[in-house]
TORKOL-4160 file (C-alpha; in steps of 0.2 Angstrom, whole numbers, padded with zeros to 4 digits, m for minus):
365
<pt num="1" X="0002" Y="0001" Z="m0002"/>
<pt num="2" X="0007" Y="0018" Z="m0004"/>
<pt num="3" X="0013" Y="0023" Z="0013"/>
<pt num="4" X="0011" Y="0043" Z="0008"/>
<pt num="5" X="m0009" Y="0039" Z="0008"/>
<pt num="6" X="m0009" Y="0028" Z="0024"/>
<pt num="7" X="m0010" Y="0046" Z="0036"/>
<pt num="8" X="m0024" Y="0052" Z="0025"/>
<pt num="9" X="m0034" Y="0035" Z="0024"/>
<pt num="10" X="m0033" Y="0036" Z="0043"/>
<pt num="11" X="m0038" Y="0055" Z="0046"/>
<pt num="12" X="m0051" Y="0060" Z="0058"/>
<pt num="13" X="m0067" Y="0066" Z="0049"/>
<pt num="14" X="m0063" Y="0084" Z="0053"/>
<pt num="15" X="m0047" Y="0084" Z="0047"/>
<pt num="16" X="m0051" Y="0076" Z="0031"/>
<pt num="17" X="m0067" Y="0092" Z="0028"/>
<pt num="18" X="m0052" Y="0104" Z="0031"/>
<pt num="19" X="m0041" Y="0096" Z="0018"/>
<pt num="20" X="m0056" Y="0095" Z="0007"/>
<pt num="21" X="m0057" Y="0114" Z="0011"/>
<pt num="22" X="m0038" Y="0120" Z="0008"/>
<pt num="23" X="m0038" Y="0109" Z="m0009"/>
<pt num="24" X="m0052" Y="0120" Z="m0014"/>
<pt num="25" X="m0044" Y="0136" Z="m0009"/>
<pt num="26" X="m0054" Y="0140" Z="0004"/>
<pt num="27" X="m0046" Y="0140" Z="0019"/>
<pt num="28" X="m0047" Y="0128" Z="0035"/>
<pt num="29" X="m0065" Y="0129" Z="0037"/>
<pt num="30" X="m0066" Y="0135" Z="0056"/>
<pt num="31" X="m0054" Y="0150" Z="0052"/>
<pt num="32" X="m0071" Y="0158" Z="0049"/>
<pt num="33" X="m0072" Y="0159" Z="0069"/>
<pt num="34" X="m0058" Y="0173" Z="0067"/>
<pt num="35" X="m0065" Y="0184" Z="0055"/>
<pt num="36" X="m0078" Y="0194" Z="0069"/>
<pt num="37" X="m0059" Y="0197" Z="0078"/>
<pt num="38" X="m0051" Y="0201" Z="0061"/>
<pt num="39" X="m0066" Y="0212" Z="0058"/>
<pt num="40" X="m0065" Y="0223" Z="0073"/>
<pt num="41" X="m0047" Y="0223" Z="0073"/>
<pt num="42" X="m0047" Y="0232" Z="0056"/>
<pt num="43" X="m0062" Y="0241" Z="0060"/>
<pt num="44" X="m0070" Y="0236" Z="0043"/>
<pt num="45" X="m0087" Y="0236" Z="0052"/>
<pt num="46" X="m0095" Y="0251" Z="0063"/>
<pt num="47" X="m0093" Y="0246" Z="0081"/>
<pt num="48" X="m0093" Y="0253" Z="0099"/>
<pt num="49" X="m0074" Y="0253" Z="0107"/>
<pt num="50" X="m0080" Y="0248" Z="0123"/>
<pt num="51" X="m0091" Y="0235" Z="0118"/>
<pt num="52" X="m0081" Y="0227" Z="0103"/>
<pt num="53" X="m0072" Y="0213" Z="0113"/>
<pt num="54" X="m0086" Y="0206" Z="0120"/>
<pt num="55" X="m0096" Y="0206" Z="0103"/>
<pt num="56" X="m0082" Y="0198" Z="0091"/>
<pt num="57" X="m0078" Y="0186" Z="0105"/>
<pt num="58" X="m0094" Y="0177" Z="0109"/>
<pt num="59" X="m0098" Y="0180" Z="0089"/>
<pt num="60" X="m0081" Y="0171" Z="0087"/>
<pt num="61" X="m0084" Y="0156" Z="0098"/>
<pt num="62" X="m0102" Y="0156" Z="0092"/>
<pt num="63" X="m0096" Y="0153" Z="0075"/>
<pt num="64" X="m0083" Y="0139" Z="0078"/>
<pt num="65" X="m0095" Y="0130" Z="0088"/>
<pt num="66" X="m0106" Y="0130" Z="0074"/>
<pt num="67" X="m0095" Y="0122" Z="0063"/>
<pt num="68" X="m0093" Y="0109" Z="0073"/>
<pt num="69" X="m0110" Y="0106" Z="0075"/>
<pt num="70" X="m0116" Y="0108" Z="0059"/>
<pt num="71" X="m0101" Y="0094" Z="0054"/>
<pt num="72" X="m0106" Y="0084" Z="0068"/>
<pt num="73" X="m0123" Y="0080" Z="0061"/>
<pt num="74" X="m0115" Y="0077" Z="0041"/>
<pt num="75" X="m0122" Y="0059" Z="0041"/>
<pt num="76" X="m0142" Y="0066" Z="0042"/>
<pt num="77" X="m0137" Y="0081" Z="0031"/>
<pt num="78" X="m0128" Y="0071" Z="0019"/>
<pt num="79" X="m0147" Y="0061" Z="0020"/>
<pt num="80" X="m0155" Y="0077" Z="0017"/>
<pt num="81" X="m0142" Y="0082" Z="0002"/>
<pt num="82" X="m0142" Y="0065" Z="m0006"/>
<pt num="83" X="m0159" Y="0054" Z="m0001"/>
<pt num="84" X="m0156" Y="0043" Z="m0016"/>
<pt num="85" X="m0148" Y="0026" Z="m0012"/>
<pt num="86" X="m0141" Y="0014" Z="m0025"/>
<pt num="87" X="m0136" Y="0016" Z="m0043"/>
<pt num="88" X="m0156" Y="0020" Z="m0046"/>
<pt num="89" X="m0153" Y="0034" Z="m0035"/>
<pt num="90" X="m0173" Y="0034" Z="m0032"/>
<pt num="91" X="m0182" Y="0041" Z="m0016"/>
<pt num="92" X="m0195" Y="0044" Z="m0007"/>
<pt num="93" X="m0204" Y="0058" Z="m0014"/>
<pt num="94" X="m0206" Y="0064" Z="0006"/>
<pt num="95" X="m0186" Y="0063" Z="0005"/>
<pt num="96" X="m0184" Y="0071" Z="m0012"/>
<pt num="97" X="m0195" Y="0086" Z="m0005"/>
<pt num="98" X="m0186" Y="0089" Z="0012"/>
<pt num="99" X="m0170" Y="0088" Z="m0001"/>
<pt num="100" X="m0175" Y="0103" Z="m0011"/>
<pt num="101" X="m0179" Y="0112" Z="0005"/>
<pt num="102" X="m0162" Y="0107" Z="0014"/>
<pt num="103" X="m0154" Y="0110" Z="m0002"/>
<pt num="104" X="m0161" Y="0131" Z="m0002"/>
<pt num="105" X="m0155" Y="0132" Z="0015"/>
<pt num="106" X="m0137" Y="0141" Z="0011"/>
<pt num="107" X="m0147" Y="0153" Z="m0001"/>
<pt num="108" X="m0159" Y="0158" Z="0014"/>
<pt num="109" X="m0146" Y="0159" Z="0026"/>
<pt num="110" X="m0135" Y="0170" Z="0013"/>
<pt num="111" X="m0149" Y="0183" Z="0011"/>
<pt num="112" X="m0153" Y="0183" Z="0031"/>
<pt num="113" X="m0134" Y="0186" Z="0034"/>
<pt num="114" X="m0136" Y="0202" Z="0021"/>
<pt num="115" X="m0153" Y="0208" Z="0030"/>
<pt num="116" X="m0145" Y="0206" Z="0047"/>
<pt num="117" X="m0127" Y="0216" Z="0041"/>
<pt num="118" X="m0141" Y="0229" Z="0034"/>
<pt num="119" X="m0153" Y="0230" Z="0049"/>
<pt num="120" X="m0136" Y="0232" Z="0060"/>
<pt num="121" X="m0125" Y="0247" Z="0050"/>
<pt num="122" X="m0145" Y="0255" Z="0050"/>
<pt num="123" X="m0145" Y="0253" Z="0070"/>
<pt num="124" X="m0129" Y="0257" Z="0075"/>
<pt num="125" X="m0133" Y="0274" Z="0065"/>
<pt num="126" X="m0146" Y="0275" Z="0075"/>
<pt num="127" X="m0136" Y="0273" Z="0091"/>
<pt num="128" X="m0125" Y="0286" Z="0085"/>
<pt num="129" X="m0137" Y="0298" Z="0084"/>
<pt num="130" X="m0145" Y="0296" Z="0099"/>
<pt num="131" X="m0128" Y="0296" Z="0109"/>
<pt num="132" X="m0127" Y="0312" Z="0100"/>
<pt num="133" X="m0146" Y="0319" Z="0103"/>
<pt num="134" X="m0144" Y="0315" Z="0124"/>
<pt num="135" X="m0127" Y="0323" Z="0124"/>
<pt num="136" X="m0139" Y="0339" Z="0119"/>
<pt num="137" X="m0154" Y="0335" Z="0126"/>
<pt num="138" X="m0154" Y="0352" Z="0137"/>
<pt num="139" X="m0151" Y="0369" Z="0134"/>
<pt num="140" X="m0139" Y="0378" Z="0145"/>
<pt num="141" X="m0152" Y="0393" Z="0146"/>
<pt num="142" X="m0167" Y="0383" Z="0150"/>
<pt num="143" X="m0168" Y="0377" Z="0166"/>
<pt num="144" X="m0183" Y="0364" Z="0162"/>
<pt num="145" X="m0176" Y="0346" Z="0157"/>
<pt num="146" X="m0183" Y="0347" Z="0140"/>
<pt num="147" X="m0177" Y="0340" Z="0122"/>
<pt num="148" X="m0169" Y="0350" Z="0109"/>
<pt num="149" X="m0184" Y="0347" Z="0101"/>
<pt num="150" X="m0197" Y="0350" Z="0112"/>
<pt num="151" X="m0190" Y="0367" Z="0118"/>
<pt num="152" X="m0196" Y="0374" Z="0101"/>
<pt num="153" X="m0215" Y="0373" Z="0104"/>
<pt num="154" X="m0218" Y="0366" Z="0088"/>
<pt num="155" X="m0238" Y="0364" Z="0083"/>
<pt num="156" X="m0242" Y="0346" Z="0074"/>
<pt num="157" X="m0235" Y="0348" Z="0057"/>
<pt num="158" X="m0224" Y="0359" Z="0058"/>
<pt num="159" X="m0203" Y="0359" Z="0060"/>
<pt num="160" X="m0187" Y="0368" Z="0063"/>
<pt num="161" X="m0170" Y="0366" Z="0061"/>
<pt num="162" X="m0159" Y="0369" Z="0078"/>
<pt num="163" X="m0141" Y="0373" Z="0079"/>
<pt num="164" X="m0133" Y="0366" Z="0095"/>
<pt num="165" X="m0119" Y="0361" Z="0103"/>
<pt num="166" X="m0110" Y="0343" Z="0106"/>
<pt num="167" X="m0099" Y="0344" Z="0120"/>
<pt num="168" X="m0094" Y="0326" Z="0126"/>
<pt num="169" X="m0079" Y="0314" Z="0126"/>
<pt num="170" X="m0067" Y="0330" Z="0124"/>
<pt num="171" X="m0075" Y="0334" Z="0108"/>
<pt num="172" X="m0083" Y="0350" Z="0103"/>
<pt num="173" X="m0094" Y="0352" Z="0088"/>
<pt num="174" X="m0108" Y="0361" Z="0080"/>
<pt num="175" X="m0123" Y="0350" Z="0077"/>
<pt num="176" X="m0137" Y="0353" Z="0066"/>
<pt num="177" X="m0154" Y="0343" Z="0074"/>
<pt num="178" X="m0170" Y="0345" Z="0063"/>
<pt num="179" X="m0186" Y="0342" Z="0071"/>
<pt num="180" X="m0203" Y="0338" Z="0067"/>
<pt num="181" X="m0219" Y="0338" Z="0077"/>
<pt num="182" X="m0233" Y="0326" Z="0073"/>
<pt num="183" X="m0250" Y="0320" Z="0080"/>
<pt num="184" X="m0239" Y="0307" Z="0089"/>
<pt num="185" X="m0225" Y="0318" Z="0097"/>
<pt num="186" X="m0208" Y="0324" Z="0089"/>
<pt num="187" X="m0195" Y="0317" Z="0077"/>
<pt num="188" X="m0177" Y="0322" Z="0073"/>
<pt num="189" X="m0164" Y="0317" Z="0063"/>
<pt num="190" X="m0145" Y="0323" Z="0069"/>
<pt num="191" X="m0135" Y="0329" Z="0055"/>
<pt num="192" X="m0118" Y="0328" Z="0057"/>
<pt num="193" X="m0104" Y="0340" Z="0052"/>
<pt num="194" X="m0091" Y="0327" Z="0050"/>
<pt num="195" X="m0084" Y="0309" Z="0052"/>
<pt num="196" X="m0073" Y="0314" Z="0065"/>
<pt num="197" X="m0089" Y="0316" Z="0078"/>
<pt num="198" X="m0093" Y="0298" Z="0074"/>
<pt num="199" X="m0077" Y="0291" Z="0077"/>
<pt num="200" X="m0076" Y="0298" Z="0093"/>
<pt num="201" X="m0092" Y="0291" Z="0099"/>
<pt num="202" X="m0088" Y="0275" Z="0094"/>
<pt num="203" X="m0072" Y="0275" Z="0102"/>
<pt num="204" X="m0077" Y="0282" Z="0120"/>
<pt num="205" X="m0094" Y="0280" Z="0123"/>
<pt num="206" X="m0095" Y="0268" Z="0138"/>
<pt num="207" X="m0101" Y="0251" Z="0138"/>
<pt num="208" X="m0118" Y="0254" Z="0148"/>
<pt num="209" X="m0121" Y="0271" Z="0137"/>
<pt num="210" X="m0122" Y="0261" Z="0120"/>
<pt num="211" X="m0140" Y="0261" Z="0115"/>
<pt num="212" X="m0150" Y="0248" Z="0109"/>
<pt num="213" X="m0135" Y="0237" Z="0112"/>
<pt num="214" X="m0144" Y="0221" Z="0112"/>
<pt num="215" X="m0151" Y="0221" Z="0096"/>
<pt num="216" X="m0136" Y="0228" Z="0086"/>
<pt num="217" X="m0127" Y="0213" Z="0096"/>
<pt num="218" X="m0140" Y="0200" Z="0091"/>
<pt num="219" X="m0139" Y="0207" Z="0072"/>
<pt num="220" X="m0121" Y="0207" Z="0072"/>
<pt num="221" X="m0119" Y="0189" Z="0078"/>
<pt num="222" X="m0134" Y="0181" Z="0068"/>
<pt num="223" X="m0125" Y="0191" Z="0053"/>
<pt num="224" X="m0108" Y="0179" Z="0054"/>
<pt num="225" X="m0119" Y="0164" Z="0062"/>
<pt num="226" X="m0130" Y="0164" Z="0046"/>
<pt num="227" X="m0114" Y="0167" Z="0035"/>
<pt num="228" X="m0106" Y="0155" Z="0044"/>
<pt num="229" X="m0120" Y="0142" Z="0041"/>
<pt num="230" X="m0121" Y="0144" Z="0023"/>
<pt num="231" X="m0103" Y="0143" Z="0018"/>
<pt num="232" X="m0101" Y="0128" Z="0029"/>
<pt num="233" X="m0116" Y="0119" Z="0021"/>
<pt num="234" X="m0112" Y="0122" Z="0004"/>
<pt num="235" X="m0095" Y="0117" Z="0008"/>
<pt num="236" X="m0100" Y="0101" Z="0019"/>
<pt num="237" X="m0112" Y="0096" Z="0000"/>
<pt num="238" X="m0097" Y="0097" Z="m0009"/>
<pt num="239" X="m0089" Y="0085" Z="0004"/>
<pt num="240" X="m0100" Y="0074" Z="0007"/>
<pt num="241" X="m0103" Y="0070" Z="m0011"/>
<pt num="242" X="m0084" Y="0068" Z="m0014"/>
<pt num="243" X="m0086" Y="0054" Z="0002"/>
<pt num="244" X="m0100" Y="0046" Z="m0007"/>
<pt num="245" X="m0089" Y="0044" Z="m0023"/>
<pt num="246" X="m0103" Y="0054" Z="m0034"/>
<pt num="247" X="m0096" Y="0063" Z="m0046"/>
<pt num="248" X="m0105" Y="0076" Z="m0058"/>
<pt num="249" X="m0107" Y="0068" Z="m0073"/>
<pt num="250" X="m0114" Y="0055" Z="m0064"/>
<pt num="251" X="m0127" Y="0067" Z="m0055"/>
<pt num="252" X="m0131" Y="0075" Z="m0071"/>
<pt num="253" X="m0133" Y="0059" Z="m0081"/>
<pt num="254" X="m0145" Y="0051" Z="m0068"/>
<pt num="255" X="m0154" Y="0063" Z="m0061"/>
<pt num="256" X="m0161" Y="0058" Z="m0041"/>
<pt num="257" X="m0178" Y="0050" Z="m0047"/>
<pt num="258" X="m0195" Y="0050" Z="m0035"/>
<pt num="259" X="m0206" Y="0036" Z="m0031"/>
<pt num="260" X="m0223" Y="0034" Z="m0037"/>
<pt num="261" X="m0238" Y="0036" Z="m0028"/>
<pt num="262" X="m0255" Y="0025" Z="m0032"/>
<pt num="263" X="m0271" Y="0026" Z="m0025"/>
<pt num="264" X="m0279" Y="0008" Z="m0025"/>
<pt num="265" X="m0296" Y="0003" Z="m0018"/>
<pt num="266" X="m0300" Y="m0009" Z="m0005"/>
<pt num="267" X="m0307" Y="m0023" Z="m0014"/>
<pt num="268" X="m0325" Y="m0028" Z="m0008"/>
<pt num="269" X="m0326" Y="m0013" Z="0003"/>
<pt num="270" X="m0335" Y="0000" Z="m0006"/>
<pt num="271" X="m0328" Y="0019" Z="0001"/>
<pt num="272" X="m0311" Y="0014" Z="0007"/>
<pt num="273" X="m0294" Y="0016" Z="m0003"/>
<pt num="274" X="m0276" Y="0016" Z="0001"/>
<pt num="275" X="m0259" Y="0024" Z="m0005"/>
<pt num="276" X="m0244" Y="0014" Z="m0012"/>
<pt num="277" X="m0227" Y="0022" Z="m0013"/>
<pt num="278" X="m0216" Y="0011" Z="m0023"/>
<pt num="279" X="m0202" Y="0012" Z="m0034"/>
<pt num="280" X="m0200" Y="0001" Z="m0051"/>
<pt num="281" X="m0184" Y="0004" Z="m0055"/>
<pt num="282" X="m0174" Y="0000" Z="m0037"/>
<pt num="283" X="m0180" Y="m0013" Z="m0029"/>
<pt num="284" X="m0170" Y="m0014" Z="m0014"/>
<pt num="285" X="m0182" Y="0004" Z="m0009"/>
<pt num="286" X="m0195" Y="m0005" Z="0001"/>
<pt num="287" X="m0214" Y="0002" Z="m0004"/>
<pt num="288" X="m0224" Y="0011" Z="0007"/>
<pt num="289" X="m0243" Y="0010" Z="0011"/>
<pt num="290" X="m0253" Y="0021" Z="0019"/>
<pt num="291" X="m0271" Y="0019" Z="0022"/>
<pt num="292" X="m0286" Y="0013" Z="0023"/>
<pt num="293" X="m0295" Y="0030" Z="0021"/>
<pt num="294" X="m0311" Y="0034" Z="0018"/>
<pt num="295" X="m0317" Y="0043" Z="0002"/>
<pt num="296" X="m0330" Y="0054" Z="0012"/>
<pt num="297" X="m0317" Y="0062" Z="0023"/>
<pt num="298" X="m0299" Y="0056" Z="0016"/>
<pt num="299" X="m0295" Y="0051" Z="0035"/>
<pt num="300" X="m0291" Y="0035" Z="0042"/>
<pt num="301" X="m0307" Y="0026" Z="0049"/>
<pt num="302" X="m0305" Y="0018" Z="0068"/>
<pt num="303" X="m0315" Y="0003" Z="0074"/>
<pt num="304" X="m0327" Y="0009" Z="0086"/>
<pt num="305" X="m0337" Y="m0006" Z="0093"/>
<pt num="306" X="m0334" Y="m0023" Z="0089"/>
<pt num="307" X="m0346" Y="m0040" Z="0090"/>
<pt num="308" X="m0339" Y="m0055" Z="0097"/>
<pt num="309" X="m0331" Y="m0061" Z="0082"/>
<pt num="310" X="m0320" Y="m0046" Z="0082"/>
<pt num="311" X="m0327" Y="m0037" Z="0067"/>
<pt num="312" X="m0331" Y="m0017" Z="0069"/>
<pt num="313" X="m0349" Y="m0012" Z="0068"/>
<pt num="314" X="m0346" Y="0007" Z="0070"/>
<pt num="315" X="m0331" Y="0018" Z="0061"/>
<pt num="316" X="m0324" Y="0035" Z="0066"/>
<pt num="317" X="m0312" Y="0048" Z="0065"/>
<pt num="318" X="m0302" Y="0055" Z="0077"/>
<pt num="319" X="m0300" Y="0074" Z="0073"/>
<pt num="320" X="m0290" Y="0088" Z="0081"/>
<pt num="321" X="m0301" Y="0102" Z="0089"/>
<pt num="322" X="m0290" Y="0115" Z="0096"/>
<pt num="323" X="m0281" Y="0107" Z="0111"/>
<pt num="324" X="m0290" Y="0090" Z="0110"/>
<pt num="325" X="m0296" Y="0074" Z="0100"/>
<pt num="326" X="m0314" Y="0071" Z="0096"/>
<pt num="327" X="m0321" Y="0058" Z="0089"/>
<pt num="328" X="m0331" Y="0059" Z="0074"/>
<pt num="329" X="m0344" Y="0047" Z="0064"/>
<pt num="330" X="m0339" Y="0039" Z="0051"/>
<pt num="331" X="m0350" Y="0034" Z="0034"/>
<pt num="332" X="m0342" Y="0019" Z="0032"/>
<pt num="333" X="m0354" Y="0003" Z="0036"/>
<pt num="334" X="m0344" Y="m0012" Z="0034"/>
<pt num="335" X="m0340" Y="m0028" Z="0045"/>
<pt num="336" X="m0323" Y="m0031" Z="0046"/>
<pt num="337" X="m0309" Y="m0035" Z="0059"/>
<pt num="338" X="m0293" Y="m0025" Z="0061"/>
<pt num="339" X="m0283" Y="m0039" Z="0053"/>
<pt num="340" X="m0295" Y="m0043" Z="0041"/>
<pt num="341" X="m0293" Y="m0024" Z="0035"/>
<pt num="342" X="m0276" Y="m0023" Z="0036"/>
<pt num="343" X="m0274" Y="m0039" Z="0024"/>
<pt num="344" X="m0284" Y="m0029" Z="0009"/>
<pt num="345" X="m0274" Y="m0015" Z="0011"/>
<pt num="346" X="m0258" Y="m0024" Z="0008"/>
<pt num="347" X="m0266" Y="m0035" Z="m0004"/>
<pt num="348" X="m0271" Y="m0021" Z="m0014"/>
<pt num="349" X="m0254" Y="m0014" Z="m0014"/>
<pt num="350" X="m0246" Y="m0027" Z="m0021"/>
<pt num="351" X="m0258" Y="m0028" Z="m0036"/>
<pt num="352" X="m0259" Y="m0010" Z="m0038"/>
<pt num="353" X="m0236" Y="m0011" Z="m0038"/>
<pt num="354" X="m0235" Y="m0027" Z="m0049"/>
<pt num="355" X="m0247" Y="m0017" Z="m0061"/>
<pt num="356" X="m0238" Y="m0004" Z="m0062"/>
<pt num="357" X="m0221" Y="m0011" Z="m0063"/>
<pt num="358" X="m0226" Y="m0018" Z="m0079"/>
<pt num="359" X="m0231" Y="m0002" Z="m0086"/>
<pt num="360" X="m0220" Y="0006" Z="m0098"/>
<pt num="361" X="m0223" Y="0024" Z="m0088"/>
<pt num="362" X="m0208" Y="0034" Z="m0084"/>
<pt num="363" X="m0206" Y="0039" Z="m0066"/>
<pt num="364" X="m0207" Y="0056" Z="m0062"/>
<pt num="365" X="m0192" Y="0064" Z="m0057"/>
């Protein structure tokens, strides 16, 4: 055996995963945990200096743990990504549907990550504006503790531009405040003269005085965690495909096929039908039988009263009403035992599967 291949064959799955990412020039998957810290160091995203270390550390640890958690679920994720087994690549219709929904998660997480970044930037700007407005909250010449906009005594529908002075963090600057009175109260917008005052607020605002700190932290962490999830899920799909030995040309030439679902009547029992789900291409896929169902309600009837031979005299349905289950009468009138009903269901399923397997109809993709 080639000695150079021995370590790779005996390596842990997470190491194989890391090697896989290196081969695709993406870098080790666990390095995503360092991105929030690097962003804080390089000031790529506006962050309050006194909350930056805690926020980036928690986000990095969360990303690190999220990578490990997602990879630990690789077997379940593999079944969701590639539900079809065998050369026929056929899967139950419900598994195919779940696979399609799960395959959409990376793009959903990407959209959520971008949205959370947008919400974060919007909220951080509002937070900076709130800090400034609070610092010019009262007028030195006014003994009343009122805001700048309230001091204008505007009527509903009126507005005004107020020149105020910002004095905080060793910074002195003239600030314009646009005030507008609505029927519900005062609204304001702070107009900044330059970026220096914004940076001073980010650098020197004490952590307890940071407005909307919980929401900004939530959006910041959410943006990175969603981005991490999307990145790892996309890479994990390629990794699992390689581990399964599935080539791209094989998946293109032999796309995943779904099983057939066929309704069939129960012989000798008018008003009852069953559903069989099966594949005529893959004999290893166990047929699934559902039912029986009544044609009046499309629900599974349950026996209520029995005679001395074990045959049901009445049939009911168990229906969810609010937080409790209630019984509803079924129109089915047939004297059968539960064993006989099960036998009829299985016999009907075998007949429809045999008939459809001989049919030249193609399986739905």
